[in-house]
C-alpha atoms as an extended CHARMM CRD file, in Angstrom:
* protein
*
       177  EXT
         1         1  MET       CA             73.2370000000       -3.2980000000      -88.3450000000  PROA      1               0.0000000000
         2         2  ILE       CA             76.1310000000       -5.5290000000      -89.3740000000  PROA      2               0.0000000000
         3         3  ASP       CA             77.5000000000       -7.5190000000      -86.3330000000  PROA      3               0.0000000000
         4         4  GLU       CA             81.0780000000       -6.9280000000      -85.7480000000  PROA      4               0.0000000000
         5         5  PRO       CA             83.4500000000       -9.6640000000      -86.8510000000  PROA      5               0.0000000000
         6         6  ARG       CA             84.7830000000      -11.7900000000      -83.9650000000  PROA      6               0.0000000000
         7         7  LEU       CA             88.5810000000      -12.6450000000      -83.5790000000  PROA      7               0.0000000000
         8         8  LEU       CA             90.3080000000      -14.9530000000      -81.6480000000  PROA      8               0.0000000000
         9         9  ILE       CA             94.2840000000      -14.3150000000      -80.9920000000  PROA      9               0.0000000000
        10        10  VAL       CA             96.1560000000      -17.1650000000      -79.7890000000  PROA      10              0.0000000000
        11        11  GLU       CA             99.4980000000      -15.6220000000      -78.5350000000  PROA      11              0.0000000000
        12        12  ASP       CA            102.0060000000      -16.1640000000      -75.9680000000  PROA      12              0.0000000000
        13        13  ASP       CA            103.6510000000      -13.0300000000      -76.3010000000  PROA      13              0.0000000000
        14        14  GLU       CA            101.7650000000      -10.5520000000      -74.3130000000  PROA      14              0.0000000000
        15        15  THR       CA            102.9750000000       -7.4590000000      -76.0310000000  PROA      15              0.0000000000
        16        16  PHE       CA            102.2240000000       -8.5950000000      -79.2000000000  PROA      16              0.0000000000
        17        17  ALA       CA             99.0130000000       -9.8780000000      -78.6210000000  PROA      17              0.0000000000
        18        18  ARG       CA             97.9390000000       -6.6770000000      -76.7860000000  PROA      18              0.0000000000
        19        19  THR       CA             99.6150000000       -4.7470000000      -79.9280000000  PROA      19              0.0000000000
        20        20  LEU       CA             97.1440000000       -6.9570000000      -82.6390000000  PROA      20              0.0000000000
        21        21  ARG       CA             94.2410000000       -6.7200000000      -80.2490000000  PROA      21              0.0000000000
        22        22  ARG       CA             94.5520000000       -2.9990000000      -80.2490000000  PROA      22              0.0000000000
        23        23  SER       CA             94.8940000000       -2.7910000000      -84.0840000000  PROA      23              0.0000000000
        24        24  PHE       CA             92.0060000000       -5.1680000000      -84.7650000000  PROA      24              0.0000000000
        25        25  GLU       CA             89.5060000000       -3.4380000000      -82.2910000000  PROA      25              0.0000000000
        26        26  ARG       CA             90.2550000000        0.0800000000      -84.2630000000  PROA      26              0.0000000000
        27        27  ARG       CA             89.1180000000       -1.9320000000      -87.5680000000  PROA      27              0.0000000000
        28        28  GLY       CA             86.1020000000       -2.8100000000      -85.9070000000  PROA      28              0.0000000000
        29        29  TYR       CA             86.7540000000       -6.4380000000      -84.5380000000  PROA      29              0.0000000000
        30        30  LEU       CA             85.3680000000       -7.5460000000      -81.2940000000  PROA      30              0.0000000000
        31        31  VAL       CA             88.7050000000       -9.3680000000      -79.9230000000  PROA      31              0.0000000000
        32        32  GLU       CA             89.5370000000      -12.1000000000      -77.2950000000  PROA      32              0.0000000000
        33        33  THR       CA             93.0720000000      -13.3660000000      -76.6550000000  PROA      33              0.0000000000
        34        34  ALA       CA             94.4000000000      -16.5880000000      -75.1700000000  PROA      34              0.0000000000
        35        35  ALA       CA             97.9840000000      -17.6620000000      -74.7280000000  PROA      35              0.0000000000
        36        36  GLU       CA             97.6150000000      -21.2200000000      -74.2940000000  PROA      36              0.0000000000
        37        37  ILE       CA             95.1490000000      -24.2700000000      -75.7290000000  PROA      37              0.0000000000
        38        38  GLU       CA             93.2660000000      -24.6220000000      -72.3430000000  PROA      38              0.0000000000
        39        39  ALA       CA             92.1100000000      -20.6200000000      -72.5160000000  PROA      39              0.0000000000
        40        40  VAL       CA             90.9650000000      -21.5170000000      -76.0880000000  PROA      40              0.0000000000
        41        41  GLU       CA             88.9850000000      -24.3060000000      -75.4100000000  PROA      41              0.0000000000
        42        42  ARG       CA             87.2690000000      -22.1820000000      -72.6640000000  PROA      42              0.0000000000
        43        43  LEU       CA             86.5720000000      -19.3130000000      -75.0770000000  PROA      43              0.0000000000
        44        44  ILE       CA             85.2930000000      -21.2210000000      -77.9800000000  PROA      44              0.0000000000
        45        45  ARG       CA             82.6050000000      -22.7330000000      -75.7120000000  PROA      45              0.0000000000
        46        46  ALA       CA             81.4550000000      -19.2860000000      -74.6610000000  PROA      46              0.0000000000
        47        47  ALA       CA             80.9510000000      -17.7700000000      -77.7880000000  PROA      47              0.0000000000
        48        48  PRO       CA             81.6520000000      -18.3370000000      -81.5530000000  PROA      48              0.0000000000
        49        49  PHE       CA             84.4110000000      -16.8610000000      -83.6220000000  PROA      49              0.0000000000
        50        50  ASP       CA             84.8190000000      -15.7980000000      -87.2820000000  PROA      50              0.0000000000
        51        51  TYR       CA             88.5660000000      -15.3880000000      -87.4560000000  PROA      51              0.0000000000
        52        52  ALA       CA             91.6000000000      -16.6930000000      -85.5050000000  PROA      52              0.0000000000
        53        53  VAL       CA             95.2580000000      -15.8370000000      -85.5450000000  PROA      53              0.0000000000
        54        54  VAL       CA             97.3110000000      -18.7910000000      -84.0220000000  PROA      54              0.0000000000
        55        55  ASP       CA            101.1620000000      -18.4950000000      -83.1850000000  PROA      55              0.0000000000
        56        56  LEU       CA            102.7030000000      -21.6930000000      -83.9350000000  PROA      56              0.0000000000
        57        57  LYS       CA            104.6460000000      -21.8780000000      -80.7180000000  PROA      57              0.0000000000
        58        58  LEU       CA            102.6410000000      -21.4850000000      -77.4210000000  PROA      58              0.0000000000
        59        59  GLY       CA            105.4300000000      -21.5220000000      -74.9490000000  PROA      59              0.0000000000
        60        60  GLN       CA            105.8270000000      -25.5210000000      -74.6690000000  PROA      60              0.0000000000
        61        61  GLN       CA            102.6540000000      -26.0080000000      -76.5790000000  PROA      61              0.0000000000
        62        62  SER       CA            102.3000000000      -26.3630000000      -80.2890000000  PROA      62              0.0000000000
        63        63  GLY       CA            100.0760000000      -24.0920000000      -82.1010000000  PROA      63              0.0000000000
        64        64  LEU       CA             98.8890000000      -27.0020000000      -84.5090000000  PROA      64              0.0000000000
        65        65  ALA       CA             97.0870000000      -28.4590000000      -81.7300000000  PROA      65              0.0000000000
        66        66  CYS       CA             95.2160000000      -25.4770000000      -81.3660000000  PROA      66              0.0000000000
        67        67  VAL       CA             94.5360000000      -25.1370000000      -85.1670000000  PROA      67              0.0000000000
        68        68  ARG       CA             92.9090000000      -28.8290000000      -84.9360000000  PROA      68              0.0000000000
        69        69  THR       CA             90.9080000000      -27.8650000000      -82.0450000000  PROA      69              0.0000000000
        70        70  LEU       CA             89.4810000000      -24.7030000000      -83.5980000000  PROA      70              0.0000000000
        71        71  HSD       CA             88.9980000000      -26.2150000000      -86.9270000000  PROA      71              0.0000000000
        72        72  ALA       CA             87.2320000000      -29.3610000000      -85.0390000000  PROA      72              0.0000000000
        73        73  HSD       CA             85.0370000000      -26.6910000000      -83.0360000000  PROA      73              0.0000000000
        74        74  ASP       CA             84.1460000000      -24.7220000000      -86.1970000000  PROA      74              0.0000000000
        75        75  PRO       CA             85.1850000000      -26.1340000000      -89.5830000000  PROA      75              0.0000000000
        76        76  PHE       CA             83.9450000000      -22.4050000000      -91.0890000000  PROA      76              0.0000000000
        77        77  MET       CA             86.2600000000      -20.3900000000      -88.7720000000  PROA      77              0.0000000000
        78        78  VAL       CA             89.0500000000      -18.9270000000      -91.1820000000  PROA      78              0.0000000000
        79        79  ILE       CA             92.2950000000      -19.5220000000      -88.9720000000  PROA      79              0.0000000000
        80        80  VAL       CA             95.6820000000      -18.0780000000      -89.7950000000  PROA      80              0.0000000000
        81        81  VAL       CA             98.8450000000      -19.3200000000      -88.5900000000  PROA      81              0.0000000000
        82        82  LEU       CA            101.2360000000      -16.4770000000      -87.4140000000  PROA      82              0.0000000000
        83        83  THR       CA            104.8490000000      -17.9180000000      -86.9700000000  PROA      83              0.0000000000
        84        84  GLY       CA            108.6330000000      -17.3400000000      -86.6240000000  PROA      84              0.0000000000
        85        85  TYR       CA            109.2180000000      -20.9180000000      -87.3000000000  PROA      85              0.0000000000
        86        86  ALA       CA            108.1030000000      -21.0730000000      -90.8610000000  PROA      86              0.0000000000
        87        87  SER       CA            108.9330000000      -24.1760000000      -92.7720000000  PROA      87              0.0000000000
        88        88  ILE       CA            107.1500000000      -26.1370000000      -95.7630000000  PROA      88              0.0000000000
        89        89  ALA       CA            106.4190000000      -28.7980000000      -93.0280000000  PROA      89              0.0000000000
        90        90  THR       CA            104.5560000000      -27.1270000000      -90.5470000000  PROA      90              0.0000000000
        91        91  ALA       CA            102.8220000000      -24.6790000000      -93.1300000000  PROA      91              0.0000000000
        92        92  VAL       CA            101.5630000000      -28.1060000000      -94.8750000000  PROA      92              0.0000000000
        93        93  GLU       CA            100.5210000000      -29.6080000000      -91.6150000000  PROA      93              0.0000000000
        94        94  ALA       CA             98.8640000000      -26.2690000000      -90.6020000000  PROA      94              0.0000000000
        95        95  ILE       CA             96.6530000000      -26.4630000000      -93.7700000000  PROA      95              0.0000000000
        96        96  LYS       CA             95.7240000000      -30.1510000000      -93.1800000000  PROA      96              0.0000000000
        97        97  LEU       CA             94.8010000000      -29.6160000000      -89.6340000000  PROA      97              0.0000000000
        98        98  GLY       CA             92.3760000000      -26.7860000000      -90.9410000000  PROA      98              0.0000000000
        99        99  ALA       CA             94.3140000000      -23.1330000000      -91.2160000000  PROA      99              0.0000000000
       100       100  ALA       CA             93.4090000000      -21.2590000000      -94.1690000000  PROA      100             0.0000000000
       101       101  GLN       CA             96.7820000000      -19.2630000000      -94.3210000000  PROA      101             0.0000000000
       102       102  TYR       CA            100.3480000000      -19.6270000000      -93.0590000000  PROA      102             0.0000000000
       103       103  LEU       CA            102.0700000000      -16.2330000000      -92.5220000000  PROA      103             0.0000000000
       104       104  ALA       CA            105.6600000000      -15.9140000000      -91.3940000000  PROA      104             0.0000000000
       105       105  LYS       CA            106.8750000000      -13.1750000000      -88.8240000000  PROA      105             0.0000000000
       106       106  PRO       CA            107.0900000000      -10.3810000000      -88.9930000000  PROA      106             0.0000000000
       107       107  SER       CA            103.7380000000       -9.8790000000      -90.3670000000  PROA      107             0.0000000000
       108       108  ASN       CA            101.2170000000       -6.9060000000      -89.6380000000  PROA      108             0.0000000000
       109       109  THR       CA             97.7180000000       -6.2870000000      -89.2890000000  PROA      109             0.0000000000
       110       110  ASP       CA             97.3650000000       -5.5040000000      -92.6510000000  PROA      110             0.0000000000
       111       111  ASP       CA             98.9120000000       -8.7030000000      -93.7090000000  PROA      111             0.0000000000
       112       112  ILE       CA             96.7940000000      -10.7340000000      -91.4180000000  PROA      112             0.0000000000
       113       113  GLU       CA             93.3590000000       -9.2750000000      -92.5440000000  PROA      113             0.0000000000
       114       114  ALA       CA             94.4260000000       -9.6670000000      -96.2570000000  PROA      114             0.0000000000
       115       115  ALA       CA             94.9430000000      -13.5470000000      -95.2980000000  PROA      115             0.0000000000
       116       116  PHE       CA             91.5570000000      -13.5790000000      -93.6190000000  PROA      116             0.0000000000
       117       117  HSD       CA             90.2510000000      -12.7040000000      -97.2690000000  PROA      117             0.0000000000
       118       118  LYS       CA             92.2750000000      -15.1570000000      -99.2800000000  PROA      118             0.0000000000
       119       119  ALA       CA             90.6650000000      -18.2960000000      -97.3470000000  PROA      119             0.0000000000
       120       120  GLU       CA             90.5950000000      -20.1810000000     -100.7960000000  PROA      120             0.0000000000
       121       121  GLY       CA             93.5530000000      -21.3290000000     -102.7900000000  PROA      121             0.0000000000
       122       122  ASN       CA             94.7280000000      -19.6360000000     -106.1150000000  PROA      122             0.0000000000
       123       123  ALA       CA             95.0240000000      -22.3070000000     -109.0080000000  PROA      123             0.0000000000
       124       124  ASP       CA             96.8190000000      -19.2550000000     -111.0460000000  PROA      124             0.0000000000
       125       125  ALA       CA             99.6920000000      -18.9650000000     -108.3970000000  PROA      125             0.0000000000
       126       126  PRO       CA            103.2600000000      -18.5890000000     -110.0430000000  PROA      126             0.0000000000
       127       127  ILE       CA            105.2990000000      -21.8200000000     -109.7320000000  PROA      127             0.0000000000
       128       128  ASP       CA            108.6310000000      -20.9390000000     -108.4390000000  PROA      128             0.0000000000
       129       129  ALA       CA            111.4600000000      -23.1660000000     -110.7000000000  PROA      129             0.0000000000
       130       130  ARG       CA            113.7840000000      -22.1990000000     -108.0690000000  PROA      130             0.0000000000
       131       131  PRO       CA            115.5120000000      -25.0700000000     -106.1960000000  PROA      131             0.0000000000
       132       132  THR       CA            115.5000000000      -25.5050000000     -102.6370000000  PROA      132             0.0000000000
       133       133  SER       CA            118.8590000000      -24.6500000000     -100.8370000000  PROA      133             0.0000000000
       134       134  ILE       CA            120.4510000000      -27.1860000000      -98.6150000000  PROA      134             0.0000000000
       135       135  LYS       CA            120.3360000000      -24.8020000000      -95.6610000000  PROA      135             0.0000000000
       136       136  THR       CA            116.7340000000      -24.3340000000      -96.1310000000  PROA      136             0.0000000000
       137       137  LEU       CA            116.1600000000      -28.3680000000      -96.3290000000  PROA      137             0.0000000000
       138       138  GLU       CA            118.2270000000      -28.6890000000      -93.1560000000  PROA      138             0.0000000000
       139       139  TRP       CA            116.2450000000      -26.3160000000      -91.4290000000  PROA      139             0.0000000000
       140       140  GLU       CA            112.9200000000      -27.6900000000      -92.5950000000  PROA      140             0.0000000000
       141       141  HSD       CA            113.9110000000      -31.0490000000      -91.6140000000  PROA      141             0.0000000000
       142       142  ILE       CA            115.0840000000      -29.7830000000      -88.1340000000  PROA      142             0.0000000000
       143       143  HSD       CA            111.8640000000      -27.9370000000      -87.5610000000  PROA      143             0.0000000000
       144       144  ALA       CA            109.8900000000      -31.1700000000      -88.5500000000  PROA      144             0.0000000000
       145       145  VAL       CA            111.7180000000      -33.1520000000      -86.0190000000  PROA      145             0.0000000000
       146       146  LEU       CA            111.1870000000      -30.3770000000      -83.5720000000  PROA      146             0.0000000000
       147       147  ALA       CA            107.4560000000      -30.1500000000      -84.1980000000  PROA      147             0.0000000000
       148       148  GLN       CA            107.2630000000      -33.8430000000      -83.7330000000  PROA      148             0.0000000000
       149       149  SER       CA            109.2360000000      -33.9460000000      -80.1880000000  PROA      149             0.0000000000
       150       150  ASP       CA            106.7300000000      -31.0260000000      -78.9510000000  PROA      150             0.0000000000
       151       151  PHE       CA            109.6150000000      -28.2920000000      -79.3070000000  PROA      151             0.0000000000
       152       152  ASN       CA            111.8870000000      -30.1870000000      -76.7030000000  PROA      152             0.0000000000
       153       153  ILE       CA            115.4250000000      -29.7690000000      -77.9750000000  PROA      153             0.0000000000
       154       154  SER       CA            116.9210000000      -32.5250000000      -75.9800000000  PROA      154             0.0000000000
       155       155  GLU       CA            114.5400000000      -35.0540000000      -77.5450000000  PROA      155             0.0000000000
       156       156  ALA       CA            114.7390000000      -33.3750000000      -81.2810000000  PROA      156             0.0000000000
       157       157  ALA       CA            118.6600000000      -33.4880000000      -80.9280000000  PROA      157             0.0000000000
       158       158  ARG       CA            118.5860000000      -37.2740000000      -80.0510000000  PROA      158             0.0000000000
       159       159  ARG       CA            116.2970000000      -38.0600000000      -82.9200000000  PROA      159             0.0000000000
       160       160  LEU       CA            118.1470000000      -35.9000000000      -85.4410000000  PROA      160             0.0000000000
       161       161  GLY       CA            121.5290000000      -37.8240000000      -83.9420000000  PROA      161             0.0000000000
       162       162  MET       CA            123.2510000000      -34.5900000000      -82.9310000000  PROA      162             0.0000000000
       163       163  HSD       CA            124.4010000000      -32.9890000000      -79.7200000000  PROA      163             0.0000000000
       164       164  ARG       CA            121.8630000000      -30.8520000000      -77.8900000000  PROA      164             0.0000000000
       165       165  ARG       CA            124.2570000000      -27.8360000000      -77.8590000000  PROA      165             0.0000000000
       166       166  THR       CA            124.7370000000      -28.1830000000      -81.6310000000  PROA      166             0.0000000000
       167       167  LEU       CA            120.9700000000      -28.3150000000      -82.1800000000  PROA      167             0.0000000000
       168       168  ALA       CA            120.5920000000      -25.2980000000      -79.7520000000  PROA      168             0.0000000000
       169       169  ARG       CA            123.6460000000      -23.1810000000      -81.7340000000  PROA      169             0.0000000000
       170       170  LYS       CA            121.6070000000      -23.9290000000      -84.9210000000  PROA      170             0.0000000000
       171       171  LEU       CA            118.1710000000      -22.6080000000      -83.3540000000  PROA      171             0.0000000000
       172       172  GLU       CA            120.1950000000      -19.5060000000      -81.9620000000  PROA      172             0.0000000000
       173       173  LYS       CA            121.6100000000      -18.6700000000      -85.6770000000  PROA      173             0.0000000000
       174       174  ARG       CA            117.6690000000      -18.7190000000      -86.9240000000  PROA      174             0.0000000000
       175       175  GLN       CA            116.5020000000      -16.3420000000      -84.3840000000  PROA      175             0.0000000000
       176       176  ILE       CA            113.1930000000      -18.2870000000      -83.7590000000  PROA      176             0.0000000000
       177       177  ARG       CA            110.4590000000      -16.4130000000      -82.0430000000  PROA      177             0.0000000000
């Protein structure tokens, strides 16, 4: 008998975590969920996991720290970062810290499961010659500074040299989740 694959879902949105859990359980996965890094540390000490889905923003914590913890514990675990904060800067950091894939929300169970099986890179991936827009560059810079300041809006605004309310308005326009 083949063992069921073990999946750890690290997501602070209880409804979304419950939906993902049920969907993966129907596909034959044994699933555990956690909403913060401390719970993840307890779970990985108790049992091994084959896969992990990690939200980039866990309340006031960064999912990147969770990716680092998971990868340090088991370098063979396939980690997929799922985020509404998609940017090149966080994608690069997630991969450096041990994530195999990085998916922007909204993503469904099919997308996530496909990402589990695309852990290796593709040297034949097409190279897009389209230049990056100023808005995208601005957003990526804002998000990088947010991540560096542990998603503290006041500190990020100070580092960016803008008023906190201005930064909050920019973030509201992007509908980050």
